[in-house]
C-alpha positions in Angstrom: 0.0 0.0 0.0 2.9 2.4 0.6 3.7 2.5 -3.1 0.2 4.0 -3.8 1.2 7.5 -2.7 4.3 7.7 -4.9 4.3 9.5 -8.2 4.5 6.3 -10.2 2.6 4.2 -7.5 0.3 1.4 -8.7 -3.4 1.4 -7.8 -5.2 -2.0 -7.6 -7.3 -2.6 -10.7 -10.7 -2.6 -9.0 -9.9 0.7 -7.2 -8.6 2.2 -10.5 -11.8 1.3 -12.3 -13.9 2.8 -9.5 -11.8 6.0 -9.4 -12.0 6.2 -13.2 -15.8 6.0 -13.2 -16.0 8.6 -10.5 -13.8 10.9 -12.6 -15.9 10.3 -15.7 -19.1 11.1 -13.9 -17.7 14.2 -12.3 -16.3 15.3 -15.7 -19.7 14.8 -17.4 -21.6 16.9 -14.8 -19.0 19.7 -14.8 -18.9 19.9 -18.6 -22.6 19.6 -19.4 -24.2 21.9 -16.8 -22.5 25.3 -17.6 -22.9 24.9 -21.4 -26.5 23.9 -21.1 -27.3 26.8 -18.8 -25.6 29.4 -21.0 -27.0 27.8 -24.2 -30.6 27.8 -23.0 -30.3 31.4 -21.7 -28.9 32.5 -25.1 -31.8 30.9 -26.9 -29.6 28.4 -28.8 -31.2 25.5 -30.7 -31.0 22.1 -29.2 -28.7 21.0 -32.1 -26.3 23.9 -31.4 -26.2 23.1 -27.7 -25.5 19.4 -28.5 -22.7 20.5 -30.8 -21.2 22.6 -28.0 -21.5 19.8 -25.6 -19.7 17.4 -27.9 -16.9 19.8 -28.5 -16.5 20.6 -24.8 -16.2 16.9 -24.0 -13.7 16.3 -26.8 -11.5 19.2 -25.7 -11.7 18.3 -22.0 -10.6 14.8 -22.8 -7.6 16.0 -24.8 -6.6 18.4 -22.1 -7.0 15.8 -19.4 -4.7 13.5 -21.4 -2.2 16.3 -21.7 -2.3 16.7 -17.9 -1.6 12.9 -17.5 0.9 12.5 -20.3 2.8 15.9 -20.6 4.0 17.4 -23.9 7.3 19.0 -23.3 6.8 21.1 -20.1 3.0 21.3 -20.3 1.2 19.1 -17.9 2.0 17.9 -14.3 1.8 14.1 -15.0 -1.0 13.8 -12.5 -4.6 12.5 -13.0 -6.2 15.9 -13.1 -9.6 16.1 -14.8 -10.0 19.3 -16.8 -13.4 20.6 -17.6 -15.5 23.7 -18.2 -15.5 26.3 -15.3 -18.6 27.4 -13.4 -17.0 30.7 -12.4 -18.6 32.9 -15.1 -21.9 31.1 -15.7 -24.0 33.9 -14.1 -22.5 36.7 -16.1 -22.3 34.7 -19.3 -26.0 33.7 -18.9 -26.8 37.4 -18.6 -24.7 38.5 -21.5 -26.0 35.6 -23.7 -29.6 36.4 -22.9 -29.2 40.1 -23.4 -26.7 40.4 -26.3 -26.6 36.9 -27.7 -24.3 33.9 -27.6 -21.7 35.5 -29.9 -21.2 38.4 -27.6 -20.8 36.1 -24.6 -18.1 34.1 -26.5 -16.4 37.3 -27.6 -16.2 38.4 -23.9 -14.7 35.0 -23.0 -12.1 35.4 -25.8 -11.1 38.9 -24.8 -10.9 37.9 -21.1 -8.8 34.9 -22.0 -6.4 37.0 -24.0 -6.1 39.6 -21.2 -5.5 36.8 -18.6 -2.9 35.2 -20.8 -1.0 38.4 -21.2 -1.2 39.1 -17.4 0.1 35.6 -16.8 3.2 36.3 -18.9 4.0 39.2 -16.7 3.8 37.2 -13.4 7.0 36.2 -11.7 7.3 33.0 -9.8 
């Protein structure tokens, strides 16, 4: 059991399956809820919401794999499940309902660019 808490520790197969199922269920709820809320508030069609959900699950899966199997210096080599954030659901729901989905995504894009630029200025 002491090997379990090391970086390359081995988890028994039954526990690994149960932990994996737990991660999958948590990832589904975390990915589906915000997109559905924002999409419904923005009056998107069901097919458009389904398309967004599929894309979010695909990208979350890729980013989760990058977290587990790093590329160059990107990724901690830990089983971190990445998903959509709930942080801005309230404001994006308002912007989507008032100005449309395109405006909400434009705000996300601009906010991401600003955050990325500020991150380059941070010293650690």
